[in-house]
C-alpha positions as CSV (number, residue, x, y, z in Angstrom):
1,M,-7.0,-13.8,14.9
2,E,-4.4,-16.4,13.9
3,T,-0.9,-16.7,15.1
4,A,2.1,-17.0,12.8
5,G,4.2,-20.1,13.3
6,T,5.9,-20.6,16.6
7,Q,6.7,-16.9,17.2
8,G,3.2,-16.3,18.5
9,R,2.9,-12.9,16.8
10,P,-0.6,-12.0,15.8
11,V,-1.4,-12.1,12.1
12,G,-4.2,-9.9,10.9
13,D,-6.8,-10.6,8.3
14,L,-8.7,-8.4,5.9
15,S,-11.4,-7.5,8.4
16,D,-8.7,-6.2,10.7
17,V,-7.3,-4.0,8.0
18,L,-10.7,-2.6,6.9
19,Q,-11.8,-2.2,10.6
20,E,-15.1,-4.1,10.0
21,E,-17.4,-4.1,13.0
22,E,-18.0,-7.6,14.5
23,R,-21.5,-7.9,15.9
24,P,-22.1,-10.8,18.4
25,E,-25.1,-13.0,17.9
26,L,-27.1,-12.1,21.0
27,P,-30.9,-12.3,21.6
28,G,-32.5,-8.9,21.6
29,A,-31.1,-5.5,20.5
30,W,-27.5,-4.8,21.1
31,P,-27.3,-1.3,22.6
32,H,-25.3,1.4,20.9
33,I,-23.3,3.6,23.2
34,P,-22.2,6.9,21.6
35,V,-18.6,7.9,22.4
36,K,-17.2,11.4,22.1
37,V,-13.5,11.8,22.2
38,D,-12.4,14.8,24.2
39,G,-8.7,15.7,23.7
40,P,-5.9,13.8,22.0
41,V,-6.0,10.0,21.5
42,Q,-2.8,8.0,21.6
43,T,-2.4,5.6,18.7
44,H,0.2,3.0,17.8
45,A,1.3,1.9,14.3
46,V,0.7,-1.7,13.5
47,P,3.8,-3.5,12.3
48,S,3.8,-5.1,8.8
49,V,3.2,-8.8,8.8
50,S,4.4,-9.6,5.3
51,S,6.5,-8.0,2.5
52,G,7.7,-8.7,-1.0
53,C,10.3,-7.3,-3.4
54,R,10.5,-7.3,-7.2
55,T,12.7,-5.6,-9.8
56,F,11.3,-4.4,-13.2
57,V,12.9,-2.8,-16.2
58,I,10.6,0.0,-17.2
59,S,10.4,1.4,-20.7
60,T,8.6,4.4,-22.0
61,S,5.3,2.6,-22.1
62,A,3.0,2.3,-19.0
63,K,3.5,-0.8,-16.8
64,R,1.5,-1.9,-13.7
65,V,3.9,-2.6,-10.8
66,A,1.4,-3.1,-8.0
67,N,-2.2,-4.3,-7.9
68,A,-4.9,-2.6,-5.9
69,D,-4.7,-4.2,-2.4
70,P,-6.5,-3.1,0.8
71,R,-3.9,-5.0,2.9
72,R,-1.0,-2.9,1.6
73,R,0.6,-0.7,4.2
74,I,3.3,0.9,2.0
75,V,5.0,0.4,-1.3
76,R,8.5,1.9,-1.9
77,L,9.8,2.5,-5.5
78,L,13.4,3.1,-6.3
79,G,14.4,3.8,-9.9
80,T,18.0,3.8,-11.2
81,G,19.1,4.8,-14.6
82,G,16.7,7.7,-15.1
83,S,13.6,9.4,-13.8
84,F,10.1,7.8,-14.1
85,R,6.5,8.8,-14.0
86,V,4.0,7.3,-11.5
87,G,0.3,7.2,-11.3
88,T,-2.8,5.1,-10.6
89,T,-3.9,4.4,-14.2
90,P,-2.0,3.8,-17.5
91,N,-3.5,7.1,-18.9
92,E,-2.1,9.1,-15.9
93,V,1.5,8.0,-16.5
94,T,1.5,8.7,-20.2
95,N,0.3,12.3,-19.6
96,D,2.9,14.8,-18.2
97,M,0.1,16.9,-16.7
98,S,-1.6,14.1,-14.7
99,S,1.4,12.2,-13.4
100,A,4.4,12.8,-11.1
101,T,7.9,12.5,-12.5
102,W,10.2,11.1,-9.9
103,P,14.0,11.5,-10.0
104,A,16.4,8.5,-10.1
105,S,17.9,7.1,-6.9
106,V,15.3,8.7,-4.7
107,V,12.9,6.4,-2.8
108,L,9.2,7.1,-3.4
109,E,6.9,5.9,-0.6
110,L,3.2,5.4,-1.4
111,T,0.6,4.6,1.3
112,H,-2.6,4.1,-0.7
113,M,-4.2,0.8,-1.8
114,E,-4.8,1.7,-5.5
115,E,-3.0,0.2,-8.5
116,I,0.4,1.7,-9.3
117,Y,1.6,2.3,-12.8
118,V,5.0,3.6,-13.9
119,Q,6.7,4.7,-17.1
120,A,10.2,5.7,-17.8
121,A,10.5,9.4,-18.5
122,T,13.1,9.1,-21.2
123,T,15.3,6.0,-21.1
124,D,14.8,2.6,-19.6
125,V,14.8,2.5,-15.8
126,T,15.5,-0.4,-13.4
127,L,12.8,-0.1,-10.7
128,A,12.9,-1.9,-7.4
129,V,9.4,-2.3,-5.8
130,I,9.2,-3.2,-2.1
131,V,5.7,-3.8,-0.6
132,E,4.7,-4.2,3.0
133,N,1.3,-5.4,4.1
134,W,-0.8,-4.9,7.2
135,A,-2.4,-8.3,6.9
136,S,-1.5,-11.6,5.2
């Protein structure tokens, strides 16, 4: 794991995000030890290591505002000037039955890693997009 600048904070990479198993190069078979969790397990959220912000003017045609990214922790959308539709494909946002219509001036938080498409419901919408990533 690398460190970021002089702050000494750990910076993850894609294998940290995807939780890929690292197997050491040892002679012979590496034993597998089954583990069964009995009771609650304490977990801690990992802080974001990078972020970015953009503003788009969204019309009544579908527009991609975020690419698919397994490093993404969360994306926040804030539209002003009108409501907007959100989905994971251009076809979703153009169809009222397969997209969600989100009201103006209400933050929408999405925690998946798929592409994000938006479309203004009626009139042009100014959309702020704020992305935070688990890894750089």
